[in-house]
C-alpha positions as CSV (number, residue, x, y, z in Angstrom):
1,X,34.4,68.5,46.1
2,X,31.3,70.2,47.5
3,X,29.4,72.0,44.8
4,X,28.6,75.6,45.8
5,X,25.0,76.7,45.6
6,X,24.5,79.8,43.6
7,X,22.1,82.2,45.3
8,X,20.3,84.6,42.9
9,X,19.2,87.7,44.7
10,X,16.3,89.2,42.6
11,X,17.4,92.4,40.9
12,X,13.9,93.7,41.4
13,X,14.4,93.5,45.2
14,X,17.9,95.0,45.2
15,X,16.9,97.9,43.0
16,X,13.8,98.7,44.9
17,X,15.7,98.9,48.2
18,X,18.2,101.3,46.5
19,X,15.3,103.4,45.1
20,X,13.8,103.8,48.6
21,X,17.2,104.7,50.0
22,X,17.7,107.4,47.4
23,X,14.3,108.9,48.1
24,X,15.2,109.5,51.7
25,X,17.5,112.3,50.5
26,X,14.6,114.3,49.2
27,X,12.7,116.9,51.2
28,X,9.2,115.5,51.7
29,X,5.8,117.0,50.9
30,X,2.4,115.9,52.2
31,X,-0.7,115.1,50.3
32,X,-2.3,118.3,51.6
33,X,0.7,120.4,50.7
34,X,0.5,119.0,47.2
35,X,-2.9,120.6,46.5
36,X,-1.2,123.4,44.6
37,X,-0.2,120.9,41.8
38,X,-3.5,118.9,41.4
39,X,-3.2,119.6,37.6
40,X,-6.5,118.0,36.7
41,X,-6.2,119.8,33.3
42,X,-2.7,119.4,32.0
43,X,-0.1,118.4,29.4
44,X,1.4,114.9,30.0
45,X,4.8,113.9,28.7
46,X,5.9,110.3,29.1
47,X,9.4,108.7,29.1
48,X,10.5,105.1,29.7
49,X,13.7,103.6,31.1
50,X,14.8,100.9,33.5
51,X,15.3,100.8,37.2
52,X,19.0,101.1,37.1
53,X,18.5,104.4,35.2
54,X,16.0,105.5,37.9
55,X,18.6,104.9,40.6
56,X,21.2,106.9,38.7
57,X,19.0,109.9,38.1
58,X,17.2,110.3,41.4
59,X,20.2,112.1,43.1
60,X,20.1,114.6,40.2
61,X,16.5,115.5,41.0
62,X,16.5,116.1,44.7
63,X,17.6,119.8,44.4
64,X,14.5,120.7,42.3
65,X,11.8,118.3,43.6
66,X,10.0,117.4,46.8
67,X,9.0,113.7,47.3
68,X,5.5,112.9,48.4
69,X,5.3,111.0,51.6
70,X,2.2,109.2,53.1
71,X,2.3,107.2,56.3
72,X,6.1,107.3,56.2
73,X,6.3,105.8,52.7
74,X,7.5,107.4,49.5
75,X,7.1,104.5,47.0
76,X,3.3,104.1,47.1
77,X,1.1,101.3,45.9
78,X,-1.6,101.9,43.2
79,X,-4.1,99.5,41.9
80,X,-6.5,100.1,39.0
81,X,-9.4,98.4,37.3
82,X,-9.8,99.5,33.7
83,X,-13.1,99.5,31.7
84,X,-13.8,99.4,28.0
85,X,-16.6,98.1,25.9
86,X,-16.8,94.7,24.3
87,X,-15.3,96.1,21.0
88,X,-12.4,97.7,22.9
89,X,-13.4,101.1,21.4
90,X,-11.3,103.1,23.9
91,X,-8.2,101.1,23.1
92,X,-8.8,101.5,19.3
93,X,-9.4,105.2,19.7
94,X,-5.9,105.5,21.2
95,X,-4.4,103.2,18.6
96,X,-5.9,105.3,15.8
97,X,-4.5,108.4,17.3
98,X,-7.9,110.1,17.9
99,X,-7.3,113.5,19.4
100,X,-10.6,113.2,21.4
101,X,-10.5,110.0,23.5
102,X,-11.3,108.6,27.0
103,X,-10.1,106.2,29.6
104,X,-12.2,104.9,32.5
105,X,-11.0,103.2,35.7
106,X,-11.5,102.6,39.4
107,X,-8.2,103.4,41.2
108,X,-7.2,102.4,44.7
109,X,-4.7,104.6,46.4
110,X,-3.6,101.9,48.7
111,X,-1.7,103.8,51.5
112,X,-4.5,106.4,51.7
113,X,-7.2,103.6,51.6
114,X,-9.1,105.6,49.0
115,X,-11.0,104.4,45.9
116,X,-12.1,106.7,43.0
117,X,-13.9,106.2,39.8
118,X,-11.9,108.3,37.3
119,X,-12.4,109.5,33.8
120,X,-9.5,110.8,31.7
121,X,-10.3,112.8,28.6
122,X,-7.5,113.4,26.1
123,X,-8.4,116.3,23.8
124,X,-6.1,118.4,21.6
125,X,-3.0,117.2,23.5
126,X,-4.4,118.1,27.0
127,X,-5.6,115.6,29.6
128,X,-8.7,116.4,31.7
129,X,-9.2,114.2,34.7
130,X,-12.3,113.9,36.8
131,X,-13.1,111.6,39.6
132,X,-15.6,110.7,42.4
133,X,-15.1,108.6,45.5
134,X,-16.3,105.0,45.3
135,X,-16.4,102.1,47.7
136,X,-14.0,99.6,46.0
137,X,-13.5,97.6,42.9
138,X,-16.7,96.4,41.2
139,X,-17.6,95.0,37.7
140,X,-20.7,97.1,37.2
141,X,-20.9,100.9,37.6
142,X,-23.1,102.2,40.3
143,X,-26.0,104.6,39.4
144,X,-23.8,107.5,40.7
145,X,-20.9,106.4,38.6
146,X,-23.0,106.0,35.5
147,X,-24.5,109.5,36.0
148,X,-21.0,110.9,36.5
149,X,-19.8,109.2,33.3
150,X,-22.7,110.6,31.3
151,X,-22.1,114.1,32.7
152,X,-18.5,114.1,31.7
153,X,-18.6,112.3,28.4
154,X,-22.1,113.1,27.0
155,X,-21.9,109.7,25.3
156,X,-23.4,106.3,25.9
157,X,-20.9,103.6,27.0
158,X,-21.6,100.0,27.8
159,X,-18.6,99.3,29.9
160,X,-17.1,96.0,31.1
161,X,-14.0,95.4,33.2
162,X,-11.0,94.5,31.0
163,X,-7.9,94.3,33.2
164,X,-6.3,95.3,36.4
165,X,-2.9,96.7,37.1
166,X,-0.7,97.2,40.2
167,X,2.4,99.2,40.5
168,X,4.6,101.3,42.8
169,X,4.7,105.1,42.3
170,X,7.0,107.8,43.3
171,X,5.5,111.3,43.1
172,X,7.9,114.3,42.9
173,X,6.7,117.9,43.0
174,X,8.7,120.7,41.5
175,X,9.8,123.1,44.2
176,X,9.2,126.3,42.1
177,X,7.0,125.4,39.1
178,X,3.5,124.1,38.7
179,X,4.7,120.6,37.8
180,X,4.4,117.1,39.1
181,X,6.4,114.0,38.1
182,X,5.3,110.4,38.6
183,X,7.7,107.4,38.3
184,X,5.9,104.1,38.1
185,X,7.7,100.7,38.4
186,X,7.0,97.1,39.4
187,X,4.1,97.0,36.9
188,X,1.8,93.9,37.1
189,X,-1.1,93.4,34.7
190,X,-3.9,90.8,35.2
191,X,-7.1,89.6,33.7
192,X,-9.1,86.4,34.3
193,X,-6.8,84.3,32.2
194,X,-3.3,85.8,32.5
195,X,-0.8,87.8,34.5
196,X,2.2,89.7,33.1
197,X,4.9,91.4,35.2
198,X,7.2,94.1,33.8
199,X,9.4,94.4,36.9
200,X,12.3,96.4,35.4
201,X,10.4,99.0,33.4
202,X,9.9,102.5,34.7
203,X,7.3,104.8,33.2
204,X,7.8,108.4,34.0
205,X,5.1,111.0,33.4
206,X,5.7,114.7,33.6
207,X,2.5,116.6,34.3
208,X,2.5,120.3,33.5
209,X,0.1,123.2,33.1
210,X,1.7,123.9,29.8
211,X,4.6,122.2,28.1
212,X,7.9,123.4,29.5
213,X,11.0,121.8,28.0
214,X,13.2,123.7,30.4
215,X,11.9,121.5,33.3
216,X,14.8,119.9,35.2
217,X,13.5,116.5,34.5
218,X,12.9,117.2,30.8
219,X,16.4,118.5,30.5
220,X,17.8,115.4,32.3
221,X,16.0,113.1,29.9
222,X,17.4,115.1,26.9
223,X,20.9,114.8,28.3
224,X,20.4,111.0,28.4
225,X,19.0,110.9,24.9
226,X,15.7,109.6,26.2
227,X,12.8,110.9,24.1
228,X,9.2,111.2,25.0
229,X,6.9,108.3,23.9
230,X,3.2,107.8,23.8
231,X,1.6,104.6,25.1
232,X,-0.7,104.4,28.1
233,X,-0.4,101.7,30.8
234,X,-3.9,100.6,29.8
235,X,-3.0,100.0,26.2
236,X,0.3,98.3,27.2
237,X,-1.6,96.0,29.6
238,X,-4.3,95.2,27.0
239,X,-1.7,94.2,24.4
240,X,0.3,92.1,26.9
241,X,-2.8,90.3,28.2
242,X,-5.1,90.0,25.1
243,X,-2.8,90.4,22.1
244,X,-3.5,90.3,18.5
245,X,-6.4,87.8,18.7
246,X,-8.8,90.6,19.7
247,X,-6.8,93.8,19.3
248,X,-5.2,95.5,16.3
249,X,-2.0,97.2,17.5
250,X,0.3,97.6,14.5
251,X,1.0,101.2,15.3
252,X,2.1,100.2,18.8
253,X,4.4,97.3,17.8
254,X,7.6,99.4,17.6
255,X,6.9,101.1,21.0
256,X,6.0,97.7,22.6
257,X,9.3,96.2,21.4
258,X,11.2,99.2,22.8
259,X,9.5,98.8,26.3
260,X,10.1,95.1,26.3
261,X,13.8,95.6,25.5
262,X,14.0,98.1,28.4
263,X,12.4,95.6,30.7
264,X,14.8,92.9,29.6
265,X,17.8,95.3,29.9
266,X,18.4,95.1,26.2
267,X,17.7,98.7,25.2
């Protein structure tokens, strides 16, 4: 009797196709039209769930949100190079819950073919983002970037590249309110020694001028018993790639286990 060959179609591929299909039902918005919701000073609220949940909730969002479209694409590719110092001070500031902390990165907005050196300053619950154009990924800051860093932080930093990440992003824009929602999936983290893929995890980030729990997305998360959580993609990647040999992350362990369960469909 001939043995049948089992063909395993990657779930990641199937779900991404379904996500793209769902996005076509949204009214589109261009990058230029999105200027009204730049929100460079904002409140960020994060949620985490899996791709199957994303597929289920997208139809419930199309009445209230536009979908960003660039070059005919709505699931856009982002690449980032993150910097820290040799002691991982920026990571440990986040781990210790400092209310005044920074993140530094070069980000490539792939479909737009744009690179920016970006600083993110978290202070008293608000996120301030500043950026300048740059010419690509590089391990050492240019004089212009170093001056920009000093201007925005007023602190000395001896930065080195720590890790890269790559992911797909859906950006939704509230039709009525000053609110933007990003949905990141297909996360891949890399350093010189290791690569980690979290293919089923979705990280949602609601960006608002001020916290509004009446937001359609916030209410949808509440109806699904999905609560906000706090853990940056940089910290997640650092833990996955570097681990306890160089990093203390006891306060993050419970959150990390939760995200790994989601990625493994065990949550």
